C-alpha positions in Angstrom: 123.3 -8.9 -6.4 125.2 -7.9 -9.6 121.9 -6.3 -10.7 122.4 -3.4 -8.4 125.2 -1.4 -10.2 127.3 0.6 -7.8 127.5 3.5 -10.2 123.8 4.3 -9.6 124.3 4.4 -5.8 125.3 7.2 -3.5 128.8 7.0 -1.9 128.8 4.6 1.1 125.6 2.8 0.1 126.0 -0.9 0.0 124.3 -3.2 -2.5 122.7 -5.2 0.3 121.0 -2.0 1.5 119.4 -1.5 -1.9 118.4 -5.1 -1.9 116.8 -4.7 1.5 114.9 -1.6 0.2 113.7 -3.4 -2.9 112.5 -6.3 -0.7 109.8 -4.0 0.7 108.4 -3.5 -2.8 108.5 -7.3 -3.1 106.7 -7.6 0.3 103.8 -5.2 -0.1 103.0 -5.9 -3.7 101.1 -9.0 -2.8 98.7 -6.9 -0.8 97.6 -4.8 -3.8 97.7 -7.7 -6.2 95.7 -10.2 -4.2 93.6 -8.0 -1.9 92.9 -4.9 -3.9 93.0 -6.1 -7.5 92.6 -9.9 -8.1 90.8 -11.7 -5.3 89.1 -9.8 -2.5 87.7 -7.0 -4.7 85.7 -9.4 -6.8 84.8 -11.5 -3.7 83.5 -8.4 -1.9 81.3 -7.4 -4.8 80.0 -10.9 -5.8 80.3 -12.8 -2.5 79.9 -10.4 0.5 77.6 -7.9 -1.2 75.9 -10.5 -3.3 76.3 -8.5 -6.5 74.1 -5.7 -5.3 73.9 -2.6 -7.6 75.7 -0.6 -4.9 78.4 -3.1 -4.4 81.1 -1.6 -6.6 80.4 1.8 -5.2 80.7 0.5 -1.6 84.1 -1.1 -2.5 85.4 2.2 -3.9 84.0 4.1 -1.0 85.9 1.9 1.5 89.1 2.5 -0.5 88.4 6.2 -0.7 87.9 6.4 3.1 91.3 4.9 3.6 92.9 7.3 1.1 91.2 10.2 2.9 92.8 9.2 6.2 96.2 8.9 4.5 95.9 12.3 2.8 95.1 14.0 6.1 97.8 12.2 8.2 100.7 11.1 6.0 102.3 14.5 5.2 102.5 15.3 9.0 103.8 11.7 9.7 106.4 12.3 7.1 107.5 15.6 8.6 107.6 14.0 12.0 109.7 11.1 10.7 112.2 13.6 9.1 112.6 15.5 12.3 113.1 12.4 14.4 115.0 10.3 11.7 112.3 7.7 12.3 111.3 6.6 8.8 112.3 3.0 9.6 110.5 2.9 12.9 107.2 4.2 11.4 107.6 1.7 8.5 107.7 -1.2 11.0 104.5 0.0 12.6 102.8 0.4 9.2 103.8 -3.0 8.1 102.6 -4.7 11.3 99.3 -2.9 11.0 98.7 -4.0 7.4 99.7 -7.6 8.0 97.4 -7.9 11.0 94.4 -6.3 9.2 95.0 -8.6 6.2 94.9 -11.6 8.5 91.6 -10.3 9.9 90.2 -10.2 6.4 90.2 -14.0 6.5 87.4 -13.8 9.1 85.0 -11.9 6.9 83.1 -14.9 5.5 81.9 -15.6 9.1 79.7 -12.6 8.9 76.7 -12.2 6.7 74.4 -9.4 5.4 75.0 -5.8 6.4 77.4 -6.9 9.2 79.6 -8.7 6.7 79.7 -5.7 4.4 80.5 -3.4 7.4 83.3 -5.6 8.7 84.9 -6.1 5.3 84.8 -2.4 4.6 86.3 -1.5 8.0 89.2 -4.0 7.6 89.9 -2.7 4.0 90.0 0.8 5.4 92.5 -0.2 8.1 94.7 -2.5 6.0 94.9 -0.1 3.0 95.7 2.9 5.3 98.7 1.1 6.8 99.7 -0.2 3.3 99.7 3.4 2.0 101.8 4.6 5.0 104.4 1.9 4.2 104.5 2.7 0.5 105.2 6.4 1.2 107.9 5.7 3.8 109.8 3.2 1.7 109.8 5.7 -1.2 111.4 8.3 1.1 114.5 6.1 1.3 115.1 6.3 -2.4 117.1 9.6 -2.6 119.3 8.4 0.3 120.3 5.3 -1.8 120.5 6.5 -5.4 122.4 9.2 -7.2 120.4 11.8 -9.2 121.5 10.1 -12.4 120.7 6.6 -11.1 117.3 7.3 -9.4 115.3 6.0 -12.3 117.3 2.7 -12.4 117.0 2.1 -8.6 113.3 3.0 -8.6 112.7 0.7 -11.5 114.6 -2.1 -9.7 112.3 -1.7 -6.8 109.1 -1.6 -8.7 110.0 -4.6 -10.9 111.1 -6.6 -7.9 107.8 -5.6 -6.3 105.9 -7.1 -9.2 107.8 -10.4 -8.7 106.6 -10.4 -5.2 103.0 -9.8 -6.4 103.3 -12.7 -8.8 104.6 -15.0 -6.1 101.7 -14.2 -3.8 99.2 -14.4 -6.6 100.7 -17.6 -8.0 100.5 -19.4 -4.7 96.9 -18.1 -4.2 96.0 -19.2 -7.7 97.4 -22.7 -7.1 95.3 -23.0 -4.0 92.1 -21.6 -5.6 92.4 -24.0 -8.6 92.8 -26.9 -6.1 89.8 -25.7 -4.1 87.6 -25.2 -7.1 88.5 -28.7 -8.4 87.1 -30.0 -5.1 84.0 -27.9 -5.4 84.8 -25.6 -2.6 83.2 -22.1 -2.6 84.9 -18.7 -2.5 84.0 -18.4 1.1 86.5 -21.2 1.8 89.4 -20.3 -0.5 89.4 -16.5 -0.2 90.3 -16.5 3.5 93.3 -18.8 2.8 94.5 -16.3 0.1 94.4 -13.5 2.7 96.6 -15.6 5.0 99.1 -16.4 2.2 99.4 -12.7 1.3 99.9 -11.6 5.0 102.6 -14.3 5.5 104.6 -13.2 2.4 104.2 -9.5 3.4 105.5 -10.0 6.9 108.3 -12.4 6.0 109.7 -10.4 3.1 109.5 -7.1 4.9 111.6 -8.5 7.7 114.6 -8.5 5.2 114.0 -4.8 4.8 114.1 -4.1 8.5 117.4 -6.1 8.9 119.3 -4.8 5.8 118.1 -1.2 5.3 119.6 1.4 7.8 118.1 4.7 8.8 120.7 7.1 7.3 119.0 10.4 8.3 120.0 12.2 11.5 117.4 13.7 13.9 117.3 17.5 13.6 115.2 18.3 16.7 113.2 16.5 19.4 110.1 18.0 17.6 106.5 17.2 18.4 103.4 16.4 16.3 102.6 20.1 16.5 106.0 21.0 15.2 105.5 18.6 12.3 102.3 20.3 11.3 104.0 23.7 11.5 106.8 22.5 9.2 104.2 21.1 6.8 102.3 24.4 6.7 105.6 26.2 6.1 106.3 23.9 3.1 103.0 24.8 1.6 103.7 28.5 2.1 107.0 28.0 0.3 105.3 26.2 -2.6 106.3 28.8 -5.1 109.9 27.9 -4.5 109.0 24.3 -5.4 106.7 25.1 -8.3 107.9 22.2 -10.4 107.4 19.8 -7.6 103.9 21.2 -7.0 103.2 20.9 -10.7 104.3 17.2 -10.5 101.8 16.7 -7.7 98.9 18.1 -9.8 100.0 15.8 -12.7 100.1 12.9 -10.3 96.6 13.5 -9.1 95.3 13.1 -12.6 97.2 10.2 -14.1 97.3 8.2 -10.8 93.6 8.5 -10.7 93.5 6.5 -13.9 96.0 4.0 -12.6 93.9 3.6 -9.5 90.9 2.6 -11.7 93.1 -0.2 -13.2 94.3 -1.4 -9.8 91.0 -1.4 -8.0 88.5 -2.3 -10.7 90.3 -4.4 -13.3 89.0 -7.7 -11.8 85.5 -6.4 -11.6 85.5 -5.1 -15.2 87.0 -8.3 -16.5 84.4 -10.5 -14.8 81.3 -8.4 -15.2 81.9 -6.9 -18.6 84.2 -9.2 -20.5 83.0 -12.5 -18.9 86.1 -13.8 -17.1 85.7 -16.3 -14.3 87.7 -16.0 -11.1 90.6 -18.3 -12.1 90.9 -16.5 -15.5 91.0 -13.2 -13.8 93.8 -14.3 -11.5 95.8 -15.5 -14.5 95.1 -12.2 -16.2 96.4 -10.2 -13.2 99.4 -12.6 -13.0 100.4 -11.8 -16.6 99.7 -8.1 -16.0 102.3 -8.3 -13.2 104.8 -9.9 -15.5 104.3 -7.0 -18.0 104.5 -4.5 -15.2 107.8 -5.9 -13.9 109.3 -5.7 -17.4 108.0 -2.2 -17.8 109.3 -1.0 -14.5 112.8 -2.5 -15.0 113.2 -1.5 -18.6 111.9 2.0 -18.2 114.1 2.5 -15.2 117.1 2.6 -17.6 115.2 4.5 -20.2 114.4 7.2 -17.6 118.0 7.9 -16.8 118.9 7.9 -20.5 116.2 10.1 -22.0 114.8 11.8 -18.9 112.1 11.1 -16.3 109.7 13.6 -17.9 109.8 12.1 -21.5 109.5 8.6 -20.1 106.5 9.4 -18.0 104.8 11.2 -21.0 105.3 8.0 -23.1 103.6 5.9 -20.5 100.6 8.3 -20.3 100.1 7.9 -24.0 100.1 4.2 -23.6 97.5 4.5 -20.8 95.2 6.4 -23.1 95.4 3.6 -25.6 94.6 1.1 -22.9 91.4 2.9 -22.0 90.2 3.0 -25.6 91.0 -0.7 -26.3 89.4 -1.8 -23.1 86.2 0.1 -23.8 86.0 -1.3 -27.3 86.9 -4.9 -26.4 84.2 -7.5 -27.0 86.3 -10.6 -26.7 88.7 -11.9 -24.1 91.5 -11.8 -26.6 91.2 -8.1 -27.2 91.0 -7.4 -23.5 94.2 -9.4 -23.1 96.0 -6.9 -25.3 94.7 -4.0 -23.2 95.9 -5.7 -20.1 99.4 -6.4 -21.5 99.8 -2.7 -22.5 98.4 -1.7 -19.1 101.0 -3.8 -17.3 103.9 -2.2 -19.2 102.5 1.3 -18.6 101.7 0.6 -14.9 105.1 -0.4 -13.9 106.9 2.3 -15.9 104.5 5.2 -14.9 104.6 4.4 -11.2 108.4 4.0 -11.2 108.8 7.2 -13.1 106.6 9.1 -10.7 108.5 8.0 -7.7 111.8 8.8 -9.3 110.7 12.2 -10.3 109.5 12.9 -6.7 112.9 11.8 -5.3 114.7 14.0 -7.9 112.7 17.1 -7.0 112.5 16.6 -3.2 114.9 18.6 -0.8 117.3 16.2 0.8 116.5 17.3 4.4 112.7 16.8 3.8 112.5 13.5 2.0 109.8 11.8 4.1 107.8 15.1 4.2 107.9 15.5 0.4 107.1 11.9 -0.2 104.2 12.4 2.2 103.0 15.2 -0.1 103.4 12.7 -3.0 101.3 10.2 -1.1 98.7 12.9 -0.5 98.5 13.4 -4.3 98.4 9.6 -5.1 95.7 9.0 -2.5 93.6 12.0 -3.7 93.9 10.4 -7.1 92.8 7.1 -5.7 89.7 8.7 -4.4 88.9 10.7 -7.6 89.6 8.0 -10.2 87.5 5.0 -8.8 84.7 7.2 -7.5 84.5 8.9 -10.9 84.4 5.5 -12.6 81.7 4.3 -10.1 79.6 7.5 -10.5 79.8 7.4 -14.4 78.9 3.7 -14.3 75.9 4.4 -12.1 74.8 7.4 -14.2 75.1 5.3 -17.4 72.8 2.6 -16.0 75.7 0.2 -15.2 77.6 0.7 -18.5 81.2 0.3 -17.4 82.5 0.7 -21.0 81.6 4.4 -20.9 83.3 4.7 -17.5 86.5 3.2 -18.7 86.6 5.3 -21.8 86.0 8.4 -19.7 89.1 7.4 -17.6 91.2 8.3 -20.6 90.5 12.0 -19.8 92.5 11.6 -16.5 95.6 10.6 -18.5 95.1 13.4 -21.0 94.9 15.9 -18.2 98.1 14.4 -16.6 99.9 14.7 -19.8 99.0 18.3 -20.2 100.1 19.1 -16.6 103.4 17.3 -17.1 104.5 19.4 -20.1 105.3 22.7 -18.2 107.6 20.9 -15.6 111.2 22.0 -15.8 113.3 19.2 -14.2 116.5 21.2 -14.0 114.8 24.2 -12.4 113.0 21.9 -9.9 116.2 20.0 -9.0 118.1 23.3 -8.4 115.3 24.5 -6.1 115.5 21.3 -4.1 119.3 21.5 -3.7 119.1 25.1 -2.5 116.7 24.1 0.2 118.5 20.9 1.1 
């Protein structure tokens, strides 16, 4: 607990509350690591869809559908949660939804053909939608916990702790997979067990959040769903007063699109282009999580020392290098270098983006503004992977061209980041809060 320095926390915030908040990052990271990145993605393409030419596109389409649902609904849910001081209640519902849907993914090998594809896609849509709700809501607690000067550190603590959770889930899954493969068991046997392991860790670790993290906000009105939408429309109308925040959202759409490619397609690229087998891919993702944890933790301190904007810019340059190296890689060793840099950049860029959002969000509209941030990240998660899939399709299956093209998203994010004035944006947020 000495890790959580009191100087980075708001008055009255206890270290155990920050620990409880960080435990949610620990809890939900296993879902993205095991389900979206390392295990179920490759199983869907190679096992359920039998490696069909449309398989990767179907996978990205399912994810895109979930992100579309989140884009439409999360800002209003955030506005409603602000009015009712109900962030924690909605977080519990989102967690239960994701855990239950992840358990249901264990049943997908029982279906075959088109039915199997349809069931898997439906469950991915449901589970990833609830996961995204939870990610947004837990982010909205950050400004309640951390000072403006300590927001980068606290965000970095959470992200790095999250990658530890992802490594725990993946490590347990990898141990089981290696044991199953040694016995000659097929993926249809060991993949369901990995889904159950992931769901169990998610539910158990999130329970600590629900016990330790209080709802500090106070309800403002009894508000209705209609009132939440009206407040959201008012926020968009006032966008000129939050121009730096809105500029950050545009930047987020671009660079998070590239990050989404890494998260959703890394295992597929490693296996189909570089030649990794399933166990090698899981080890790769495990090491990537170690690098991401180091990046998130270390850059948390760098952010507060040199500034969020400069820190994020540095990570975007690193991401551009990752795309170039991965596109040129012809050996597993070279690809390992790209993965290591990607891990460092992933943890630091995501932590920096969340901290910048908290820094520029009005105190009385935290869940709502984090809902807008989620809107941007989910739009990015549609644009990035679908762009990758479309370019791959147009290039006759050449994923190297697609990964190189992804660098353009990070370049665009860097260009959109440059005009942001953090001091001006913070002042606008404080006037409104």
